[in-house]
C-alpha atoms as one frame of an Amber mdcrd trajectory, in Angstrom:
protein
   3.381 -34.957  -8.029   6.801 -36.620  -7.656  10.039 -34.690  -7.226  11.189
 -35.220 -10.823   7.993 -33.764 -12.279   8.171 -30.858  -9.854  11.744 -30.054
 -10.902  10.789 -30.320 -14.572   8.020 -27.762 -14.062  10.453 -25.475 -12.251
  13.089 -25.781 -14.973  10.732 -25.283 -17.883   9.071 -22.339 -16.158  11.959
 -20.102 -17.200  10.324 -20.037 -20.625   6.784 -19.547 -19.361   6.823 -16.408
 -17.207   3.302 -15.047 -17.175   2.545 -11.923 -19.161   1.087  -8.934 -17.336
  -2.270  -9.289 -19.086  -2.544 -12.906 -17.941  -1.672 -11.963 -14.364  -4.327
  -9.241 -14.340  -6.990 -11.569 -15.707  -6.178 -14.256 -13.154  -6.188 -11.723
 -10.325  -9.575 -10.493 -11.484 -10.954 -14.040 -11.515  -9.621 -14.816  -8.051
  -9.940 -11.492  -6.233 -12.783  -9.374  -7.569 -15.635 -11.284  -5.910 -13.753
 -11.323  -2.598 -12.998  -7.616  -2.882 -16.679  -6.910  -3.564 -17.492  -8.612
  -0.271 -15.119  -6.172   1.468 -16.727  -3.192  -0.278 -13.876  -2.689  -2.748
 -16.196  -2.743  -5.747 -14.005  -0.772  -8.187 -11.316  -2.593 -10.175  -9.132
  -0.344 -12.316  -8.044  -3.310 -14.473  -4.488  -2.543 -13.387  -3.772  -4.290
 -10.088  -5.985  -2.141  -7.814  -9.350  -2.637  -6.161 -10.958   0.226  -4.241
 -14.070   1.353  -2.430 -15.751   4.698  -2.972 -14.821   7.545  -0.643 -16.822
   7.234   2.556 -18.367  10.023   4.646 -14.977  10.757   6.230 -13.160  11.182
   2.901 -11.480   7.763   3.179 -11.118   5.289   0.299  -9.938   1.712   0.933
  -7.544   0.254  -1.641  -5.954  -3.151  -2.153  -3.041  -3.236  -4.561  -1.095
  -6.064  -6.137   2.558  -5.163  -6.606   4.162  -6.919  -9.569   7.891  -7.125
  -8.936  10.128  -7.288 -12.017   7.820  -9.731 -13.748   8.713 -12.868 -11.749
   6.718 -12.384  -8.550   4.177 -10.181  -6.840   2.705  -9.336  -3.463  -0.063
  -7.332  -1.818  -0.305  -4.052   0.000  -3.442  -2.359   1.219  -4.413   0.924
   2.759  -6.227   4.215   2.398  -6.359   7.220   0.104  -7.826  10.459   1.500
  -9.658  13.091  -0.535  -8.270  15.897   1.648  -4.536  15.007   1.605  -2.373
  16.271  -1.301   0.653  14.505  -2.720   3.985  15.237  -1.094   7.134  15.743
  -3.113   8.318  12.262  -2.154   5.133  10.566  -3.307   5.298   8.816  -6.655
   3.078  10.310  -9.305  -0.048   8.392 -10.234   0.614   6.370 -13.371  -1.488
   4.040 -15.470  -4.709   4.782 -13.624  -3.181   3.767 -10.275  -3.745   5.628
  -7.028  -0.841   6.338  -4.703  -1.628   4.735  -1.354  -1.123   7.241   1.447
  -1.402   5.214   4.663  -0.904   1.506   4.105   0.201  -1.921   5.245   2.232
  -4.705   3.667   2.207  -8.476   4.143   3.706  -9.971   7.290   6.162 -11.964
   5.192   7.408  -8.772   3.534   8.008  -7.176   6.939   9.903 -10.238   8.123
  12.071 -10.261   4.999  12.892  -6.570   5.323  13.443  -6.412   9.071  15.386
  -9.662   9.532  17.275  -9.467   6.218  16.253 -13.073   5.617  14.571 -13.669
   2.287  11.064 -15.016   2.832   8.799 -16.496   0.182   5.771 -16.188   2.456
   4.715 -12.920   0.872   5.557 -13.631  -2.758   3.243 -14.876  -5.523   5.237
 -16.665  -8.214   4.915 -15.590 -11.859   7.194 -18.360 -13.151   4.334 -20.129
 -14.876   0.628 -20.788 -14.551   1.129 -23.743 -12.214   3.163 -21.806  -9.661
   0.958 -18.729  -9.924  -2.229 -20.727  -9.337  -0.589 -22.509  -6.418   0.927
 -19.503  -4.649  -1.755 -16.833  -5.154  -4.426 -18.411  -2.902  -1.827 -19.311
  -0.275  -0.485 -15.774   0.014  -3.850 -14.043  -0.120  -5.582 -16.390   2.315
  -2.718 -16.001   4.796  -3.304 -12.224   4.781  -7.074 -12.005   4.213  -7.951
 -11.643   7.900  -5.346  -8.903   8.387  -6.629  -7.069   5.304 -10.252  -7.292
   6.456  -9.380  -6.169   9.994  -7.299  -3.267   8.668 -10.152  -1.854   6.607
 -12.605  -2.271   9.493 -10.187  -0.519  11.861  -9.331   2.392   9.527 -12.648
   3.853   8.435 -12.598   7.270  10.107 -10.053  10.000  10.789  -9.412   9.089
  14.439  -8.688   5.468  13.549  -6.217   6.504  10.854  -4.471   8.832  13.296
  -3.939   5.880  15.636  -2.605   3.750  12.777  -0.138   6.430  11.673   1.087
   6.877  15.256   1.454   3.120  15.709   3.538   2.815  12.525   5.766   5.696
  13.631   6.294   4.110  17.063   7.073   0.687  15.588   9.489   1.941  12.929
  11.362  -0.812  11.104   9.900  -1.405   7.653   7.344   1.355   8.241  10.160
   3.905   8.040  10.417   3.441   4.266   6.717   4.025   3.602   6.159   6.809
   1.106   4.553   9.182   1.813   5.918   9.416   5.336   3.398   8.898   8.134
   4.124  12.332   9.659   3.078  14.017   6.440  -0.196  12.073   6.440  -0.657
  12.602  10.171  -0.440  16.380   9.839  -3.424  16.482   7.491  -5.333  13.940
   9.571  -4.882  16.185  12.611  -6.070  19.184  10.608  -9.111  17.275   9.377
  -9.830  16.373  13.000  -9.760  20.051  13.982  -6.403  20.131  15.806  -4.593
  22.703  13.676  -1.763  23.474  16.140  -0.789  19.819  16.353  -1.155  19.553
  12.569   1.229  22.471  11.956   3.788  21.119  14.434   3.680  17.671  12.850
   4.072  19.078   9.348   7.086  21.095  10.528   8.621  17.993  12.151   8.359
  16.204   8.822   9.718  18.986   6.627  12.395  20.508   8.859  15.026  17.743
   8.295  14.286  17.788   4.557  14.735  21.563   4.346  18.132  21.245   6.075
  19.200  18.861   3.313  17.686  20.818   0.438  16.591  24.435   0.850  14.358
  24.153  -2.211  12.002  21.957  -0.178  11.057  25.071   1.791   8.703  26.236
  -0.958   6.877  22.913  -0.861   6.590  23.142   2.919   5.070  26.614   2.626
   2.600  25.349   0.023   1.576  22.390   2.191   1.288  24.634   5.231  -1.068
  26.879   3.273  -3.216  23.907   2.275  -3.234  22.755   5.876  -4.520  26.095
   7.070  -7.226  26.099   4.426  -8.709  23.043   6.163  -9.919  25.149   9.116
């Protein structure tokens, strides 16, 4: 394709932004068979593929994030059947699960942490040509990381290590919601270390309570649920 044709596609694409239904269908065509190979056999028809809960109460989820209609990217992680939603977690909408411990693309981290806009994590929705071109590039660049993440985060101990690593690294991980300390508290409790679980939950909620005393009631509720995991 010569430069003139390329620019014509780019210019005309302003009138051809893909509709959500088209994006979902194309994602299904491209991703579902590959997700099945990873054990993520459930597609909710709304940007998420997931496994069933395993013996440790862990569900793997890959999610496509559609950003304002013109681009999208991936994030992937776990949902736990023993961890409740925190106040700061977004409510589940449109049959979508709220990821609890998760990872984003390397390009997204680079864009956030260096304040330099990177296209390495973004799938274009401008038109069918750009979508078909960028989707395989972005996914294939992250496929090994996604596969390794799911392999390395199957049980409670592995997820504890991941949460601790994200806390130590900081940077873009600091904006994850829910916060890793909240997740870590319940992981510790599930692993039988209730004292460490209670201390971690307190470390998470104490600064929030200082800002808003009403958060104290939520902390007490979460502490009760933590203790019920004995």
